[in-house]
N, CA and C atoms of all chains as a GROMACS GRO file, in nm:
protein
  648
    1UNK      N    1   1.439   8.738   3.670
    1UNK     CA    2   1.447   8.642   3.782
    1UNK      C    3   1.347   8.528   3.758
    2UNK      N    4   1.399   8.404   3.759
    2UNK     CA    5   1.315   8.288   3.733
    2UNK      C    6   1.246   8.241   3.861
    3UNK      N    7   1.151   8.150   3.845
    3UNK     CA    8   1.081   8.098   3.965
    3UNK      C    9   1.179   8.023   4.055
    4UNK      N   10   1.283   7.966   3.995
    4UNK     CA   11   1.381   7.892   4.076
    4UNK      C   12   1.458   7.988   4.166
    5UNK      N   13   1.490   8.106   4.113
    5UNK     CA   14   1.560   8.206   4.196
    5UNK      C   15   1.466   8.262   4.303
    6UNK      N   16   1.340   8.283   4.265
    6UNK     CA   17   1.242   8.332   4.363
    6UNK      C   18   1.230   8.231   4.476
    7UNK      N   19   1.224   8.102   4.442
    7UNK     CA   20   1.213   7.996   4.543
    7UNK      C   21   1.334   7.997   4.637
    8UNK      N   22   1.453   8.021   4.579
    8UNK     CA   23   1.575   8.024   4.660
    8UNK      C   24   1.571   8.142   4.758
    9UNK      N   25   1.529   8.259   4.708
    9UNK     CA   26   1.518   8.377   4.796
    9UNK      C   27   1.418   8.350   4.909
   10UNK      N   28   1.305   8.288   4.872
   10UNK     CA   29   1.201   8.257   4.972
   10UNK      C   30   1.253   8.158   5.076
   11UNK      N   31   1.334   8.064   5.032
   11UNK     CA   32   1.389   7.963   5.124
   11UNK      C   33   1.480   8.030   5.228
   12UNK      N   34   1.560   8.127   5.183
   12UNK     CA   35   1.647   8.200   5.277
   12UNK      C   36   1.561   8.278   5.376
   13UNK      N   37   1.461   8.347   5.321
   13UNK     CA   38   1.370   8.427   5.404
   13UNK      C   39   1.298   8.338   5.506
   14UNK      N   40   1.252   8.224   5.460
   14UNK     CA   41   1.182   8.131   5.547
   14UNK      C   42   1.272   8.080   5.659
   15UNK      N   43   1.397   8.047   5.625
   15UNK     CA   44   1.493   7.999   5.728
   15UNK      C   45   1.514   8.107   5.834
   16UNK      N   46   1.526   8.233   5.790
   16UNK     CA   47   1.549   8.344   5.885
   16UNK      C   48   1.424   8.366   5.971
   17UNK      N   49   1.308   8.375   5.906
   17UNK     CA   50   1.183   8.406   5.978
   17UNK      C   51   1.147   8.295   6.077
   18UNK      N   52   1.149   8.171   6.033
   18UNK     CA   53   1.107   8.060   6.120
   18UNK      C   54   1.209   8.038   6.233
   19UNK      N   55   1.338   8.048   6.202
   19UNK     CA   56   1.440   8.036   6.308
   19UNK      C   57   1.423   8.148   6.409
   20UNK      N   58   1.399   8.268   6.358
   20UNK     CA   59   1.377   8.384   6.446
   20UNK      C   60   1.257   8.365   6.536
   21UNK      N   61   1.151   8.310   6.478
   21UNK     CA   62   1.028   8.286   6.555
   21UNK      C   63   1.054   8.182   6.666
   22UNK      N   64   1.127   8.073   6.631
   22UNK     CA   65   1.159   7.969   6.730
   22UNK      C   66   1.246   8.028   6.843
   23UNK      N   67   1.345   8.109   6.805
   23UNK     CA   68   1.435   8.170   6.904
   23UNK      C   69   1.357   8.266   6.994
   24UNK      N   70   1.269   8.347   6.932
   24UNK     CA   71   1.188   8.445   7.007
   24UNK      C   72   1.096   8.373   7.106
   25UNK      N   73   1.037   8.261   7.060
   25UNK     CA   74   0.949   8.181   7.145
   25UNK      C   75   1.027   8.120   7.262
   26UNK      N   76   1.148   8.070   7.233
   26UNK     CA   77   1.230   8.008   7.338
   26UNK      C   78   1.274   8.112   7.442
   27UNK      N   79   1.303   8.233   7.395
   27UNK     CA   80   1.347   8.338   7.489
   27UNK      C   81   1.229   8.394   7.568
   28UNK      N   82   1.115   8.405   7.503
   28UNK     CA   83   0.998   8.462   7.569
   28UNK      C   84   0.928   8.364   7.663
   29UNK      N   85   0.901   8.243   7.613
   29UNK     CA   86   0.825   8.143   7.690
   29UNK      C   87   0.913   8.037   7.755
   30UNK      N   88   1.042   8.044   7.728
   30UNK     CA   89   1.133   7.944   7.784
   30UNK      C   90   1.143   7.822   7.694
   31UNK      N   91   1.254   7.751   7.710
   31UNK     CA   92   1.278   7.630   7.629
   31UNK      C   93   1.186   7.519   7.679
   32UNK      N   94   1.140   7.432   7.587
   32UNK     CA   95   1.053   7.320   7.625
   32UNK      C   96   1.118   7.237   7.736
   33UNK      N   97   1.035   7.185   7.827
   33UNK     CA   98   1.089   7.117   7.946
   33UNK      C   99   1.150   6.981   7.914
   34UNK      N  100   1.090   6.909   7.819
   34UNK     CA  101   1.143   6.775   7.786
   34UNK      C  102   1.183   6.769   7.639
   35UNK      N  103   1.264   6.667   7.608
   35UNK     CA  104   1.308   6.649   7.468
   35UNK      C  105   1.189   6.623   7.377
   36UNK      N  106   1.090   6.545   7.427
   36UNK     CA  107   0.972   6.513   7.346
   36UNK      C  108   0.892   6.639   7.313
   37UNK      N  109   0.877   6.724   7.414
   37UNK     CA  110   0.803   6.850   7.394
   37UNK      C  111   0.877   6.940   7.294
   38UNK      N  112   1.009   6.946   7.311
   38UNK     CA  113   1.090   7.030   7.221
   38UNK      C  114   1.082   6.978   7.078
   39UNK      N  115   1.091   6.844   7.064
   39UNK     CA  116   1.084   6.784   6.929
   39UNK      C  117   0.948   6.812   6.865
   40UNK      N  118   0.842   6.804   6.944
   40UNK     CA  119   0.707   6.834   6.893
   40UNK      C  120   0.699   6.977   6.841
   41UNK      N  121   0.759   7.071   6.918
   41UNK     CA  122   0.759   7.212   6.875
   41UNK      C  123   0.832   7.228   6.742
   42UNK      N  124   0.945   7.156   6.729
   42UNK     CA  125   1.026   7.169   6.607
   42UNK      C  126   0.952   7.112   6.486
   43UNK      N  127   0.875   7.004   6.508
   43UNK     CA  128   0.796   6.946   6.398
   43UNK      C  129   0.693   7.049   6.350
   44UNK      N  130   0.629   7.118   6.446
   44UNK     CA  131   0.534   7.224   6.410
   44UNK      C  132   0.605   7.336   6.334
   45UNK      N  133   0.725   7.371   6.382
   45UNK     CA  134   0.801   7.479   6.316
   45UNK      C  135   0.834   7.441   6.172
   46UNK      N  136   0.869   7.315   6.150
   46UNK     CA  137   0.899   7.270   6.012
   46UNK      C  138   0.771   7.276   5.928
   47UNK      N  139   0.659   7.239   5.988
   47UNK     CA  140   0.530   7.249   5.918
   47UNK      C  141   0.500   7.394   5.879
   48UNK      N  142   0.520   7.487   5.972
   48UNK     CA  143   0.499   7.630   5.943
   48UNK      C  144   0.593   7.676   5.831
   49UNK      N  145   0.716   7.624   5.836
   49UNK     CA  146   0.815   7.661   5.736
   49UNK      C  147   0.769   7.619   5.596
   50UNK      N  148   0.712   7.499   5.585
   50UNK     CA  149   0.663   7.450   5.455
   50UNK      C  150   0.549   7.539   5.405
   51UNK      N  151   0.455   7.571   5.495
   51UNK     CA  152   0.341   7.657   5.457
   51UNK      C  153   0.392   7.796   5.416
   52UNK      N  154   0.486   7.850   5.496
   52UNK     CA  155   0.544   7.981   5.466
   52UNK      C  156   0.606   7.981   5.326
   53UNK      N  157   0.682   7.874   5.296
   53UNK     CA  158   0.748   7.864   5.165
   53UNK      C  159   0.647   7.866   5.051
   54UNK      N  160   0.542   7.785   5.064
   54UNK     CA  161   0.442   7.776   4.956
   54UNK      C  162   0.376   7.912   4.933
   55UNK      N  163   0.331   7.974   5.044
   55UNK     CA  164   0.260   8.103   5.032
   55UNK      C  165   0.356   8.210   4.978
   56UNK      N  166   0.479   8.214   5.032
   56UNK     CA  167   0.574   8.320   4.991
   56UNK      C  168   0.616   8.305   4.845
   57UNK      N  169   0.628   8.181   4.795
   57UNK     CA  170   0.664   8.163   4.654
   57UNK      C  171   0.552   8.215   4.566
   58UNK      N  172   0.426   8.184   4.603
   58UNK     CA  173   0.312   8.232   4.523
   58UNK      C  174   0.310   8.386   4.523
   59UNK      N  175   0.326   8.445   4.643
   59UNK     CA  176   0.326   8.592   4.653
   59UNK      C  177   0.444   8.649   4.573
   60UNK      N  178   0.562   8.586   4.587
   60UNK     CA  179   0.682   8.633   4.516
   60UNK      C  180   0.663   8.633   4.366
   61UNK      N  181   0.605   8.524   4.313
   61UNK     CA  182   0.583   8.514   4.168
   61UNK      C  183   0.485   8.623   4.123
   62UNK      N  184   0.380   8.647   4.203
   62UNK     CA  185   0.281   8.752   4.167
   62UNK      C  186   0.349   8.890   4.168
   63UNK      N  187   0.427   8.917   4.274
   63UNK     CA  188   0.493   9.048   4.286
   63UNK      C  189   0.590   9.071   4.170
   64UNK      N  190   0.673   8.970   4.140
   64UNK     CA  191   0.770   8.985   4.030
   64UNK      C  192   0.697   9.000   3.896
   65UNK      N  193   0.589   8.924   3.878
   65UNK     CA  194   0.511   8.935   3.753
   65UNK      C  195   0.453   9.075   3.737
   66UNK      N  196   0.399   9.131   3.847
   66UNK     CA  197   0.341   9.265   3.842
   66UNK      C  198   0.451   9.368   3.813
   67UNK      N  199   0.564   9.354   3.882
   67UNK     CA  200   0.675   9.450   3.864
   67UNK      C  201   0.728   9.447   3.720
   68UNK      N  202   0.733   9.327   3.661
   68UNK     CA  203   0.785   9.312   3.525
   68UNK      C  204   0.679   9.335   3.417
   69UNK      N  205   0.554   9.335   3.459
   69UNK     CA  206   0.440   9.342   3.365
   69UNK      C  207   0.443   9.226   3.266
   70UNK      N  208   0.489   9.112   3.315
   70UNK     CA  209   0.500   8.992   3.231
   70UNK      C  210   0.493   8.872   3.326
   71UNK      N  211   0.412   8.773   3.289
   71UNK     CA  212   0.394   8.659   3.379
   71UNK      C  213   0.523   8.578   3.393
   72UNK      N  214   0.562   8.551   3.518
   72UNK     CA  215   0.679   8.466   3.543
   72UNK      C  216   0.630   8.322   3.542
   73UNK      N  217   0.676   8.246   3.442
   73UNK     CA  218   0.630   8.108   3.430
   73UNK      C  219   0.737   8.012   3.481
   74UNK      N  220   0.692   7.903   3.539
   74UNK     CA  221   0.786   7.802   3.587
   74UNK      C  222   0.833   7.720   3.468
   75UNK      N  223   0.963   7.733   3.435
   75UNK     CA  224   1.015   7.658   3.322
   75UNK      C  225   1.069   7.524   3.370
   76UNK      N  226   1.067   7.426   3.281
   76UNK     CA  227   1.120   7.294   3.314
   76UNK      C  228   1.271   7.305   3.337
   77UNK      N  229   1.321   7.236   3.441
   77UNK     CA  230   1.463   7.244   3.472
   77UNK      C  231   1.546   7.184   3.358
   78UNK      N  232   1.654   7.255   3.321
   78UNK     CA  233   1.743   7.202   3.218
   78UNK      C  234   1.876   7.162   3.282
   79UNK      N  235   1.976   7.133   3.198
   79UNK     CA  236   2.103   7.082   3.251
   79UNK      C  237   2.173   7.181   3.344
   80UNK      N  238   2.161   7.313   3.316
   80UNK     CA  239   2.224   7.414   3.402
   80UNK      C  240   2.156   7.416   3.539
   81UNK      N  241   2.022   7.409   3.539
   81UNK     CA  242   1.948   7.406   3.666
   81UNK      C  243   1.987   7.285   3.748
   82UNK      N  244   1.999   7.170   3.679
   82UNK     CA  245   2.033   7.046   3.751
   82UNK      C  246   2.175   7.053   3.807
   83UNK      N  247   2.266   7.116   3.731
   83UNK     CA  248   2.405   7.130   3.779
   83UNK      C  249   2.410   7.221   3.902
   84UNK      N  250   2.339   7.334   3.893
   84UNK     CA  251   2.335   7.429   4.005
   84UNK      C  252   2.272   7.362   4.127
   85UNK      N  253   2.166   7.286   4.103
   85UNK     CA  254   2.098   7.216   4.212
   85UNK      C  255   2.193   7.117   4.280
   86UNK      N  256   2.268   7.042   4.198
   86UNK     CA  257   2.360   6.942   4.253
   86UNK      C  258   2.471   7.008   4.336
   87UNK      N  259   2.527   7.119   4.283
   87UNK     CA  260   2.633   7.189   4.356
   87UNK      C  261   2.579   7.247   4.487
   88UNK      N  262   2.458   7.300   4.483
   88UNK     CA  263   2.397   7.361   4.602
   88UNK      C  264   2.364   7.254   4.706
   89UNK      N  265   2.319   7.137   4.657
   89UNK     CA  266   2.291   7.024   4.747
   89UNK      C  267   2.418   6.988   4.823
   90UNK      N  268   2.531   6.991   4.751
   90UNK     CA  269   2.658   6.956   4.814
   90UNK      C  270   2.691   7.055   4.926
   91UNK      N  271   2.665   7.184   4.899
   91UNK     CA  272   2.691   7.287   5.000
   91UNK      C  273   2.601   7.264   5.122
   92UNK      N  274   2.472   7.237   5.096
   92UNK     CA  275   2.378   7.213   5.205
   92UNK      C  276   2.413   7.087   5.283
   93UNK      N  277   2.452   6.983   5.210
   93UNK     CA  278   2.487   6.856   5.274
   93UNK      C  279   2.610   6.875   5.363
   94UNK      N  280   2.707   6.954   5.314
   94UNK     CA  281   2.830   6.980   5.390
   94UNK      C  282   2.796   7.048   5.522
   95UNK      N  283   2.713   7.152   5.516
   95UNK     CA  284   2.674   7.225   5.637
   95UNK      C  285   2.597   7.134   5.732
   96UNK      N  286   2.507   7.052   5.675
   96UNK     CA  287   2.425   6.962   5.758
   96UNK      C  288   2.513   6.859   5.829
   97UNK      N  289   2.607   6.797   5.755
   97UNK     CA  290   2.687   6.692   5.819
   97UNK      C  291   2.780   6.748   5.926
   98UNK      N  292   2.842   6.864   5.896
   98UNK     CA  293   2.930   6.926   5.997
   98UNK      C  294   2.847   6.967   6.118
   99UNK      N  295   2.730   7.025   6.092
   99UNK     CA  296   2.642   7.072   6.200
   99UNK      C  297   2.596   6.958   6.290
  100UNK      N  298   2.552   6.849   6.228
  100UNK     CA  299   2.505   6.734   6.307
  100UNK      C  300   2.621   6.678   6.391
  101UNK      N  301   2.738   6.672   6.330
  101UNK     CA  302   2.856   6.624   6.404
  101UNK      C  303   2.883   6.713   6.526
  102UNK      N  304   2.876   6.844   6.504
  102UNK     CA  305   2.900   6.938   6.615
  102UNK      C  306   2.795   6.923   6.725
  103UNK      N  307   2.669   6.902   6.685
  103UNK     CA  308   2.562   6.884   6.785
  103UNK      C  309   2.588   6.757   6.866
  104UNK      N  310   2.628   6.650   6.796
  104UNK     CA  311   2.655   6.523   6.866
  104UNK      C  312   2.772   6.540   6.964
  105UNK      N  313   2.877   6.612   6.920
  105UNK     CA  314   2.992   6.636   7.009
  105UNK      C  315   2.946   6.720   7.129
  106UNK      N  316   2.867   6.822   7.099
  106UNK     CA  317   2.815   6.911   7.204
  106UNK      C  318   2.732   6.829   7.306
  107UNK      N  319   2.650   6.737   7.251
  107UNK     CA  320   2.567   6.656   7.341
  107UNK      C  321   2.654   6.561   7.425
  108UNK      N  322   2.760   6.510   7.361
  108UNK     CA  323   2.853   6.423   7.436
  108UNK      C  324   2.917   6.499   7.551
  109UNK      N  325   2.932   6.630   7.533
  109UNK     CA  326   2.992   6.713   7.637
  109UNK      C  327   2.888   6.779   7.728
  110UNK      N  328   2.761   6.730   7.720
  110UNK     CA  329   2.664   6.774   7.820
  110UNK      C  330   2.550   6.862   7.774
  111UNK      N  331   2.527   6.875   7.643
  111UNK     CA  332   2.411   6.953   7.597
  111UNK      C  333   2.284   6.883   7.649
  112UNK      N  334   2.197   6.958   7.715
  112UNK     CA  335   2.075   6.900   7.773
  112UNK      C  336   1.988   6.839   7.663
  113UNK      N  337   1.925   6.726   7.695
  113UNK     CA  338   1.844   6.654   7.595
  113UNK      C  339   1.732   6.740   7.539
  114UNK      N  340   1.674   6.828   7.623
  114UNK     CA  341   1.563   6.912   7.574
  114UNK      C  342   1.611   7.027   7.485
  115UNK      N  343   1.744   7.049   7.481
  115UNK     CA  344   1.798   7.154   7.393
  115UNK      C  345   1.838   7.097   7.255
  116UNK      N  346   1.862   6.965   7.252
  116UNK     CA  347   1.911   6.903   7.128
  116UNK      C  348   1.817   6.924   7.008
  117UNK      N  349   1.683   6.909   7.024
  117UNK     CA  350   1.596   6.934   6.907
  117UNK      C  351   1.610   7.076   6.853
  118UNK      N  352   1.632   7.174   6.943
  118UNK     CA  353   1.652   7.313   6.898
  118UNK      C  354   1.779   7.322   6.814
  119UNK      N  355   1.885   7.255   6.863
  119UNK     CA  356   2.013   7.260   6.792
  119UNK      C  357   1.999   7.193   6.655
  120UNK      N  358   1.933   7.078   6.649
  120UNK     CA  359   1.915   7.008   6.521
  120UNK      C  360   1.828   7.089   6.426
  121UNK      N  361   1.726   7.155   6.481
  121UNK     CA  362   1.639   7.240   6.399
  121UNK      C  363   1.721   7.355   6.340
  122UNK      N  364   1.802   7.417   6.426
  122UNK     CA  365   1.888   7.528   6.380
  122UNK      C  366   1.981   7.484   6.269
  123UNK      N  367   2.039   7.365   6.285
  123UNK     CA  368   2.131   7.314   6.182
  123UNK      C  369   2.056   7.287   6.052
  124UNK      N  370   1.935   7.232   6.062
  124UNK     CA  371   1.861   7.203   5.938
  124UNK      C  372   1.823   7.333   5.866
  125UNK      N  373   1.789   7.437   5.943
  125UNK     CA  374   1.757   7.568   5.882
  125UNK      C  375   1.882   7.628   5.818
  126UNK      N  376   1.996   7.610   5.888
  126UNK     CA  377   2.124   7.662   5.836
  126UNK      C  378   2.161   7.591   5.706
  127UNK      N  379   2.141   7.458   5.704
  127UNK     CA  380   2.174   7.380   5.584
  127UNK      C  381   2.082   7.420   5.468
  128UNK      N  382   1.953   7.439   5.499
  128UNK     CA  383   1.859   7.483   5.396
  128UNK      C  384   1.898   7.621   5.344
  129UNK      N  385   1.939   7.707   5.435
  129UNK     CA  386   1.983   7.842   5.398
  129UNK      C  387   2.108   7.836   5.310
  130UNK      N  388   2.202   7.747   5.346
  130UNK     CA  389   2.326   7.734   5.267
  130UNK      C  390   2.293   7.685   5.126
  131UNK      N  391   2.200   7.591   5.116
  131UNK     CA  392   2.156   7.538   4.986
  131UNK      C  393   2.099   7.652   4.900
  132UNK      N  394   2.012   7.731   4.962
  132UNK     CA  395   1.945   7.838   4.887
  132UNK      C  396   2.042   7.951   4.849
  133UNK      N  397   2.130   7.988   4.943
  133UNK     CA  398   2.227   8.095   4.913
  133UNK      C  399   2.320   8.050   4.800
  134UNK      N  400   2.362   7.923   4.806
  134UNK     CA  401   2.448   7.869   4.701
  134UNK      C  402   2.377   7.876   4.565
  135UNK      N  403   2.247   7.845   4.564
  135UNK     CA  404   2.170   7.853   4.438
  135UNK      C  405   2.167   7.996   4.385
  136UNK      N  406   2.140   8.091   4.477
  136UNK     CA  407   2.130   8.232   4.436
  136UNK      C  408   2.264   8.277   4.375
  137UNK      N  409   2.374   8.245   4.446
  137UNK     CA  410   2.507   8.287   4.399
  137UNK      C  411   2.536   8.226   4.263
  138UNK      N  412   2.508   8.095   4.249
  138UNK     CA  413   2.542   8.029   4.122
  138UNK      C  414   2.454   8.074   4.007
  139UNK      N  415   2.328   8.106   4.035
  139UNK     CA  416   2.243   8.159   3.927
  139UNK      C  417   2.295   8.295   3.881
  140UNK      N  418   2.359   8.369   3.973
  140UNK     CA  419   2.414   8.500   3.936
  140UNK      C  420   2.548   8.485   3.863
  141UNK      N  421   2.630   8.385   3.906
  141UNK     CA  422   2.764   8.374   3.851
  141UNK      C  423   2.774   8.284   3.728
  142UNK      N  424   2.688   8.180   3.723
  142UNK     CA  425   2.704   8.086   3.610
  142UNK      C  426   2.580   8.084   3.521
  143UNK      N  427   4.396   7.017   3.581
  143UNK     CA  428   4.345   7.094   3.468
  143UNK      C  429   4.457   7.147   3.379
  144UNK      N  430   4.578   7.137   3.425
  144UNK     CA  431   4.690   7.181   3.343
  144UNK      C  432   4.710   7.329   3.346
  145UNK      N  433   4.803   7.375   3.259
  145UNK     CA  434   4.834   7.519   3.258
  145UNK      C  435   4.724   7.596   3.186
  146UNK      N  436   4.700   7.716   3.231
  146UNK     CA  437   4.602   7.802   3.164
  146UNK      C  438   4.459   7.761   3.191
  147UNK      N  439   4.368   7.853   3.163
  147UNK     CA  440   4.226   7.827   3.185
  147UNK      C  441   4.161   7.788   3.054
  148UNK      N  442   4.084   7.679   3.052
  148UNK     CA  443   4.012   7.646   2.929
  148UNK      C  444   3.916   7.760   2.895
  149UNK      N  445   3.911   7.796   2.772
  149UNK     CA  446   3.833   7.912   2.734
  149UNK      C  447   3.743   7.877   2.615
  150UNK      N  448   3.613   7.868   2.642
  150UNK     CA  449   3.519   7.838   2.534
  150UNK      C  450   3.444   7.965   2.500
  151UNK      N  451   3.461   8.007   2.377
  151UNK     CA  452   3.386   8.126   2.334
  151UNK      C  453   3.281   8.082   2.232
  152UNK      N  454   3.191   8.172   2.201
  152UNK     CA  455   3.087   8.135   2.104
  152UNK      C  456   3.044   8.255   2.022
  153UNK      N  457   2.977   8.223   1.913
  153UNK     CA  458   2.931   8.329   1.821
  153UNK      C  459   2.778   8.328   1.814
  154UNK      N  460   2.715   8.289   1.924
  154UNK     CA  461   2.568   8.274   1.922
  154UNK      C  462   2.498   8.407   1.891
  155UNK      N  463   2.550   8.515   1.951
  155UNK     CA  464   2.486   8.646   1.929
  155UNK      C  465   2.483   8.678   1.779
  156UNK      N  466   2.599   8.658   1.715
  156UNK     CA  467   2.609   8.688   1.573
  156UNK      C  468   2.523   8.591   1.491
  157UNK      N  469   2.522   8.464   1.530
  157UNK     CA  470   2.440   8.365   1.458
  157UNK      C  471   2.292   8.399   1.470
  158UNK      N  472   2.252   8.447   1.589
  158UNK     CA  473   2.111   8.486   1.608
  158UNK      C  474   2.077   8.604   1.518
  159UNK      N  475   2.173   8.698   1.509
  159UNK     CA  476   2.152   8.817   1.426
  159UNK      C  477   2.130   8.777   1.281
  160UNK      N  478   2.217   8.685   1.233
  160UNK     CA  479   2.206   8.641   1.093
  160UNK      C  480   2.089   8.546   1.069
  161UNK      N  481   2.028   8.500   1.177
  161UNK     CA  482   1.909   8.414   1.161
  161UNK      C  483   1.784   8.498   1.179
  162UNK      N  484   1.788   8.618   1.126
  162UNK     CA  485   1.670   8.707   1.130
  162UNK      C  486   1.639   8.758   1.269
  163UNK      N  487   1.745   8.794   1.343
  163UNK     CA  488   1.730   8.846   1.481
  163UNK      C  489   1.648   8.750   1.566
  164UNK      N  490   1.686   8.623   1.559
  164UNK     CA  491   1.618   8.522   1.642
  164UNK      C  492   1.633   8.563   1.789
  165UNK      N  493   1.525   8.555   1.865
  165UNK     CA  494   1.535   8.595   2.007
  165UNK      C  495   1.596   8.481   2.090
  166UNK      N  496   1.643   8.518   2.209
  166UNK     CA  497   1.700   8.416   2.298
  166UNK      C  498   1.592   8.315   2.336
  167UNK      N  499   1.469   8.364   2.353
  167UNK     CA  500   1.359   8.275   2.390
  167UNK      C  501   1.330   8.174   2.278
  168UNK      N  502   1.336   8.222   2.153
  168UNK     CA  503   1.311   8.132   2.039
  168UNK      C  504   1.420   8.025   2.030
  169UNK      N  505   1.545   8.068   2.050
  169UNK     CA  506   1.656   7.973   2.045
  169UNK      C  507   1.642   7.872   2.160
  170UNK      N  508   1.607   7.923   2.278
  170UNK     CA  509   1.590   7.835   2.395
  170UNK      C  510   1.485   7.727   2.366
  171UNK      N  511   1.378   7.768   2.303
  171UNK     CA  512   1.271   7.672   2.273
  171UNK      C  513   1.317   7.567   2.173
  172UNK      N  514   1.393   7.613   2.071
  172UNK     CA  515   1.444   7.519   1.970
  172UNK      C  516   1.540   7.418   2.030
  173UNK      N  517   1.623   7.467   2.124
  173UNK     CA  518   1.728   7.383   2.182
  173UNK      C  519   1.675   7.296   2.296
  174UNK      N  520   1.570   7.346   2.362
  174UNK     CA  521   1.512   7.271   2.474
  174UNK      C  522   1.576   7.304   2.607
  175UNK      N  523   1.618   7.430   2.622
  175UNK     CA  524   1.671   7.475   2.752
  175UNK      C  525   1.596   7.604   2.789
  176UNK      N  526   1.626   7.658   2.907
  176UNK     CA  527   1.559   7.782   2.947
  176UNK      C  528   1.628   7.903   2.883
  177UNK      N  529   1.555   8.016   2.878
  177UNK     CA  530   1.614   8.137   2.820
  177UNK      C  531   1.736   8.181   2.901
  178UNK      N  532   1.726   8.161   3.035
  178UNK     CA  533   1.838   8.201   3.123
  178UNK      C  534   1.965   8.124   3.088
  179UNK      N  535   1.948   8.000   3.047
  179UNK     CA  536   2.066   7.918   3.010
  179UNK      C  537   2.128   7.971   2.881
  180UNK      N  538   2.043   8.010   2.786
  180UNK     CA  539   2.096   8.068   2.661
  180UNK      C  540   2.171   8.198   2.693
  181UNK      N  541   2.114   8.280   2.782
  181UNK     CA  542   2.180   8.406   2.821
  181UNK      C  543   2.317   8.375   2.882
  182UNK      N  544   2.321   8.276   2.972
  182UNK     CA  545   2.446   8.240   3.040
  182UNK      C  546   2.549   8.186   2.941
  183UNK      N  547   2.504   8.106   2.843
  183UNK     CA  548   2.597   8.051   2.743
  183UNK      C  549   2.651   8.164   2.656
  184UNK      N  550   2.559   8.250   2.611
  184UNK     CA  551   2.598   8.360   2.522
  184UNK      C  552   2.700   8.452   2.589
  185UNK      N  553   2.683   8.474   2.718
  185UNK     CA  554   2.774   8.563   2.791
  185UNK      C  555   2.901   8.491   2.836
  186UNK      N  556   2.912   8.363   2.804
  186UNK     CA  557   3.032   8.287   2.840
  186UNK      C  558   3.040   8.250   2.987
  187UNK      N  559   2.927   8.260   3.058
  187UNK     CA  560   2.926   8.227   3.201
  187UNK      C  561   2.904   8.078   3.224
  188UNK      N  562   2.851   8.010   3.124
  188UNK     CA  563   2.823   7.868   3.137
  188UNK      C  564   2.861   7.795   3.009
  189UNK      N  565   2.937   7.686   3.026
  189UNK     CA  566   2.973   7.603   2.910
  189UNK      C  567   2.874   7.488   2.901
  190UNK      N  568   2.801   7.479   2.790
  190UNK     CA  569   2.697   7.375   2.780
  190UNK      C  570   2.756   7.236   2.760
  191UNK      N  571   2.673   7.136   2.779
  191UNK     CA  572   2.715   6.998   2.750
  191UNK      C  573   2.734   6.986   2.599
  192UNK      N  574   2.802   6.881   2.559
  192UNK     CA  575   2.827   6.859   2.416
  192UNK      C  576   2.694   6.848   2.341
  193UNK      N  577   2.597   6.781   2.404
  193UNK     CA  578   2.467   6.761   2.339
  193UNK      C  579   2.397   6.896   2.312
  194UNK      N  580   2.396   6.982   2.414
  194UNK     CA  581   2.330   7.113   2.396
  194UNK      C  582   2.408   7.197   2.295
  195UNK      N  583   2.542   7.186   2.298
  195UNK     CA  584   2.624   7.261   2.201
  195UNK      C  585   2.589   7.218   2.059
  196UNK      N  586   2.574   7.087   2.037
  196UNK     CA  587   2.536   7.036   1.904
  196UNK      C  588   2.396   7.085   1.866
  197UNK      N  589   2.306   7.086   1.964
  197UNK     CA  590   2.167   7.128   1.934
  197UNK      C  591   2.164   7.277   1.896
  198UNK      N  592   2.250   7.357   1.963
  198UNK     CA  593   2.256   7.501   1.928
  198UNK      C  594   2.308   7.517   1.786
  199UNK      N  595   2.417   7.446   1.754
  199UNK     CA  596   2.474   7.456   1.619
  199UNK      C  597   2.370   7.411   1.515
  200UNK      N  598   2.298   7.303   1.546
  200UNK     CA  599   2.197   7.252   1.453
  200UNK      C  600   2.082   7.352   1.435
  201UNK      N  601   2.049   7.424   1.542
  201UNK     CA  602   1.940   7.523   1.533
  201UNK      C  603   1.973   7.631   1.430
  202UNK      N  604   2.103   7.658   1.412
  202UNK     CA  605   2.144   7.758   1.313
  202UNK      C  606   2.187   7.694   1.181
  203UNK      N  607   2.194   7.561   1.180
  203UNK     CA  608   2.236   7.491   1.059
  203UNK      C  609   2.383   7.512   1.028
  204UNK      N  610   2.465   7.522   1.133
  204UNK     CA  611   2.610   7.542   1.112
  204UNK      C  612   2.687   7.432   1.185
  205UNK      N  613   2.814   7.407   1.145
  205UNK     CA  614   2.892   7.308   1.219
  205UNK      C  615   2.925   7.359   1.360
  206UNK      N  616   2.953   7.266   1.449
  206UNK     CA  617   2.979   7.300   1.590
  206UNK      C  618   3.089   7.406   1.605
  207UNK      N  619   3.197   7.390   1.524
  207UNK     CA  620   3.312   7.483   1.538
  207UNK      C  621   3.276   7.626   1.499
  208UNK      N  622   3.168   7.641   1.425
  208UNK     CA  623   3.129   7.778   1.388
  208UNK      C  624   3.051   7.844   1.503
  209UNK      N  625   2.987   7.762   1.583
  209UNK     CA  626   2.912   7.817   1.697
  209UNK      C  627   2.999   7.830   1.821
  210UNK      N  628   3.089   7.734   1.841
  210UNK     CA  629   3.175   7.735   1.960
  210UNK      C  630   3.322   7.723   1.921
  211UNK      N  631   3.405   7.799   1.990
  211UNK     CA  632   3.548   7.790   1.966
  211UNK      C  633   3.618   7.762   2.099
  212UNK      N  634   3.719   7.679   2.089
  212UNK     CA  635   3.794   7.643   2.211
  212UNK      C  636   3.936   7.695   2.200
  213UNK      N  637   3.981   7.766   2.304
  213UNK     CA  638   4.119   7.813   2.307
  213UNK      C  639   4.171   7.797   2.447
  214UNK      N  640   4.300   7.810   2.464
  214UNK     CA  641   4.356   7.800   2.598
  214UNK      C  642   4.434   7.927   2.627
  215UNK      N  643   4.396   7.997   2.738
  215UNK     CA  644   4.467   8.120   2.773
  215UNK      C  645   4.572   8.088   2.878
  216UNK      N  646   4.687   8.149   2.864
  216UNK     CA  647   4.798   8.123   2.958
  216UNK      C  648   4.776   8.199   3.087
   0.00000   0.00000   0.00000
């Protein structure tokens, strides 16, 4: 397993953990009262997600290196990596554009303004997850 | 794409064997790709670009057709 695959696994894990945390917070403490407050919370959640990703990739590389008894080194991306990345970007972009469209339609039909940042955050996590899952699948198949 | 599936096979495993059991990592370094890419090419899961195909053939000092073969399966 390369560092690129480890990063993809971590990205999926991060999307699940951070989305779960946001959902748990919304159910426990209630949804933010205003759109500005909700957007602020989502910005913090994205910040936590970035920190989670960095720490989890480092831990993942150490764990895999220990399990293999061989250091996992980050190799420079080659043409196959770039092709897989481009295909996965397309998958993520597709999910993001459909998701944003659905949120806009939902808002046109009355989604409360303070709920919209949650919906957009969910879509961005879903798109990131789709990108990472697509990478994992393609690294296994191609 | 027309009838049948394009089918690119290769003899990299055999060429590595005849090159003094060259490892996949050594070939990857010579060609300038990752070891995972060499594994994927060798197993027929990934068809390399023309440039990488030429670099692989050159690494063994053989013509391209000896490293890669193209056929069409119905």
